[in-house]
N, C-alpha and C positions, 0 to 999 in steps of 0.2 A: 164836383168835376173829376172825371176818370182820368188818370194820368196814362197817356199812351207814349210808350217808348220810340224813340226815334229809330230810322232803318240802322243807322250806325250802331246805337245801342243793341239792337237786337243781333246784328252781326256779332259785336262783341260778346254777347251773352252766349250765343250759339258757339262761337269759337273757343270762348272760355270752357264751356261744359264738354266740348269734344276733347279739348287738350286735357282736361282733368281726367275725363274718362280713359283715355289712353295711357295716361300716366298711372292711373290706378290699376289697369291691366298690365302694364310693365312690372309694377311691384308685386301683383299677385299671380303672376303666371308661374315664375320660378317654384313657388311652393305648390301651385297647383299641378305643375309637371312631376314634383316628387312624389305627390299623392297618387298620379297616374302610373309611374314606374313602382311604386310601392304596391299597388293592388294590381299589377300586371304580371304575367308569367315571365321570369327573368330570362329565359332562353330566347322567348319572343321579343323581349325587349331590347336584346343585344342586336336584333335584327335592324332596329330603327324604324322611323316612320310613324312613331306614335307622338301625337301632338295634342289631342283635345281630350281623350278618354281612352281608358284601357281596352286594348284590343282582345286580349285574352285574360278576362277577370280570375283573380285567384286571391286566396287569403293566406297562401302558403308561405309568403315572405313575412308575413306578420307571425305566423305560427314559429317560424324559425328564430325569429327575434325574441318572442316570448319563451321559448324553450331554452334560451340561452342565459344560464344563471348569471355570467358576468354582466350582461346587459341589465338584467332586472335588478341586479345588486347595485349596479352603477346609477340606475334610476333612483332607487331608495338613498343613496349617498347624497344624489342632487336635491332630492326633496328635503333631506334633513338639514343639509347645510343652507338650502334656500329660506326655509320657515325659520330655522334657529338665527342664521346669520342676519337676515333681513329684520327680523324682530328686535334682536338686540342692538343691532346698528341703529335703527331709527330711535329707538329708547334712549340710547346713550347720547346719540347726538342731539335729540330734542332736550335731554337734562341738561347738556353743557350749552346748547344754544339758549335755553331759558336763564341759564346763569349769567353769560355774557351780555344778555339783552337787558339786564337790570342796570339802570344807571348809577346805583349806589354800590357797585362792585368795584373795590380798589384795584387800580391798575388795568380797568376793562379795556382800554385802547390798546395798551402795550400786549395784552393777551390775544386779542383779536388779531394785532400785526403778527405776532409770533405764529398763531394759527393759520394765517393768510400764507406765510412765507413756506411752511410745510407743504402747502398745496402746489406751490410753483417750484419747488426744489426738492431733490430726493438725493440719496446717497448713492444710488445705482443698484443694480440687480445683485452685485457680488457681496458688498457689505449687508444688503437685506437678507441674502441668503444666509450669511454667517450669523446674523442676528437670529433669524428662524432657528439656526441650529442651537445656539446658545440657550435660546428659550425652550429648547426640545420639541419644537413643533414640526420639525420634518418628519415625515412618515406619521403625521398626527392628525386626525380629523379636525382638531381645533385649528389648524393651519388655515382652514376655510373660513372660520369665524373670527378669531382674535385680531388679525391685521385689519379687519374691515369694521371694528366697532365704532369707528368714529369717521365721520366724512366732513371736511371743511366747507366743500360745496354746498352738501345740504344744511350745515350750520348757517351758511350765509342766508339761504333761502327762508329756513325757520325764523331767523333772526327778524327777518323783515315783517313776518307775520305776528310774532310775539310783539313787536313794538305798536301794533295797531290795537292791543288789548287795553282798554281804558284804565288808567291807573287808578281811578276811583273805585273799581271792581277789587283791585288787589289790596287797596288800603282799607276797604270794608272788611275783607276777609282776615286782614290782620287784627283788626280791632276785634273780631269774634275770636280771636284766640288762634287762628289757624297759623301753621308753621309754614316754612318755605315748601317742603315736599308737599304737604296737602295741596298747596295752592298751585302747585305745578300739577299734580295728578288730577286735581278736580276743576280747576280753572284753565289752566295753561294747555294742556292736551286737548280737553273737548272742544276749545274754541278754535283750533287750529285743525280739527280732523280732516277737512279736504286736503290741506297740504301735506299732512301725515300720511294719507292715503296715497296721493300721487307720488310721493317719495318713496314710499314703501313699493309700489309697484316698479318705479326704476331700478330700486336696490335689489327686488327680488328677480328681475330680468337678468341685472348683471350677475348675481350669483348663479342663476340657473344656466347662462351662457359662458360662464368663466371656465375655459379649458387650461388656462396657462398655469394656474395653481396646482392643478392634478398632474400637469406634464413635468414640471420643474421642481416642485417641492415635494412629491409623492413618487415613490418607486414601488410601493406595493400595489398590486392590481385589485385588492379588495378595498382600497381607499380612494380609487379612481372615479370621479363623478362621470355622469353620462356625456356631458359636453367633451370631456377629454377622450373618452373612448371614441367618439364619433369623429374627434380631429385625427386620431390616430388611424382610424379606419381610412377616413379621407386621404391622408397622406400615404398610406401604404397603397391605397387603390391608385393614386396618381403616379406612384414610382412603379407601378405595373408589378407589384409582388403578389405572391399567394395569399388568399385570405387566411390560410392555416397559420400562417407566419405572424399574424396580428396577436399582440398579448392579451388584448381585450375580447378576442374571439378564440380563446385557447381550445374550446370544446367544439369548433366549427366542424372540424372532421367528422366527429359522432353525429353531428346533427344534420350535416350534409348527406349522410346515408339515406335519410328520409325526407331530405330538403325537395326532392321532385326538381321542378324547374327553376329553382332560386338560383341566383348568381350574387357574387359580391356585391355588385352595384345595385341589385334590386333589394337585398337585405340591408345595405348602407341607407337608401331611400326610406325603406321602411322604419328603420332605426330613427331617422331624422323625424320623420312624421310623427311618430310616438313621443319623441322628445319634445316636439312643439305643441302637443295637446295641452299639458298643464298650464301653460302660458295662457293659451287661447280660452281655456275654461275660467282661469282667474281673472281675466281682464272685464268681462261683462258686470261682475260684482263690484268692481271698483271704477267703472267707467263713469258714473256720475260724479264720484269725488275726484276722480282724475282730472277731468274737464274744468271742473271747478277750481281745483287746487292749481292748475297750470295757469288760469286765468287770474287768479289772485296773485301767484307769483310775478306775473308779467306786469300787473298794475302796481304792486307794491315795490318792486325792485327799485 
């Protein structure tokens, strides 16, 4: 017997689809608008009236950004901190999570409680800055990596996945002579790959979008990531200052001689688009693991 939905169910489905479609458009349009401005003549964009596609298509804005050494250098700083920071953070957090998930660990509950408290409370930004200064991490590339080597939130999620591993598998490995590190690397990590991939994506996006560290803990332009440069450009643009005064665009005057119709806003949008591309490229490769990992986390929590 073929099921035929009632009229009320059809109305609900149609209303639901329309609502979700409108919500998706609202989420996607700001990025689409940034693409439009990035590929439209800057002077023409300043006249307004551009909503759906570029009115005067040009690659000049992208050329200006790609010719700016500070932007390209900031891009590679962001790439380096994202790859190194995310990889080390996931590895160390996974290793600690594996340890506290073992029931034979002495004082296990007290350790978990202590770690959980650190997630809820902190000493504040001034003591944190003084700590980084004592550790010689101010104006140091490692300020992007070392403070984020451990995440209590990720530990809680990983721990729930480790607990689902049958104890018999671990006992069999120990009988065969495997040590704890071998079991962690060869059994623990492979069995929770979807969760690792999902958390890696979350951590990588956090590193890539972090502008705060570069703005407050780094004063050298050569160490500022792309996100910090974009934030500074946006702040200066909103304040109505000249693009030439922005430290991250110190050579803008030289480039502007050949920039044609580019404007601060169009260059800002072009930089924003270029900064978004790496995450968009990375996501499809982790999408399958990401969806599966999120579902595992929601079920096992």
